[in-house]
C-alpha positions as CSV (number, residue, x, y, z in Angstrom):
1,M,15.2,-13.6,22.2
2,D,17.3,-10.6,23.0
3,A,15.3,-7.4,22.9
4,N,18.2,-5.6,21.2
5,A,18.5,-8.1,18.4
6,L,16.1,-6.1,16.1
7,H,17.6,-2.7,17.0
8,P,19.9,-2.5,13.8
9,W,16.9,-3.5,11.6
10,L,14.6,-1.0,13.3
11,L,17.3,1.7,12.9
12,K,17.8,1.0,9.2
13,I,14.0,1.0,8.5
14,S,13.7,4.3,10.4
15,Q,16.5,5.8,8.3
16,L,15.0,4.7,5.0
17,V,11.6,6.1,6.0
18,Q,13.1,9.4,7.1
19,K,15.1,9.6,3.8
20,R,12.0,9.1,1.8
21,I,10.1,11.7,3.8
22,N,12.9,14.2,3.4
23,F,13.0,13.6,-0.4
24,F,9.3,14.4,-0.8
25,V,9.5,17.4,1.5
26,S,12.2,18.9,-0.6
27,N,10.6,17.7,-3.9
28,P,6.8,18.1,-3.5
29,L,6.2,17.9,-7.2
30,M,7.5,14.3,-7.2
31,I,4.7,13.1,-4.9
32,P,2.7,10.5,-6.9
33,Q,-0.7,11.7,-8.0
34,N,-2.8,8.6,-8.3
35,K,-6.0,9.8,-9.8
36,L,-8.4,7.1,-10.9
37,S,-11.3,8.3,-13.0
38,L,-14.3,6.2,-11.9
39,T,-16.9,6.5,-14.6
40,S,-20.4,5.3,-13.8
41,S,-19.9,2.1,-15.7
42,I,-16.8,1.3,-13.7
43,K,-18.6,2.1,-10.4
44,T,-21.5,-0.2,-11.5
45,A,-19.2,-3.0,-12.3
46,L,-17.3,-2.6,-9.0
47,C,-20.6,-2.7,-7.1
48,K,-21.6,-5.9,-8.9
49,I,-18.3,-7.5,-8.0
50,H,-18.6,-6.3,-4.4
51,D,-22.1,-7.8,-4.2
52,T,-21.2,-11.1,-5.7
53,Y,-17.6,-11.9,-4.5
54,V,-15.4,-11.6,-1.5
55,L,-11.7,-10.8,-1.8
56,V,-9.6,-12.7,0.7
57,P,-5.9,-12.1,1.3
58,A,-4.0,-15.1,-0.1
59,D,-0.7,-14.6,1.8
60,K,1.4,-11.9,3.3
61,A,2.6,-10.6,0.0
62,A,1.0,-7.4,-1.2
63,N,-1.9,-7.6,-3.6
64,N,-2.3,-11.3,-3.6
65,V,-6.0,-12.1,-3.1
66,I,-8.4,-15.0,-3.7
67,I,-11.8,-14.3,-5.1
68,V,-14.4,-16.3,-3.3
């Protein structure tokens, strides 16, 4: 395989990432604020799930898991 075959793809990905970075630098209030309120009951439930089950990636797609 030619080492330069992926160059256009890499260039495009780099441009997209830089565009996104520039957007958030110029618009800091648009940065997502993912705040999750973990109450004690939620923490307890998550601990029980963690103690009982194992989450295994199902495939290469994001967030696809198998509960074992």
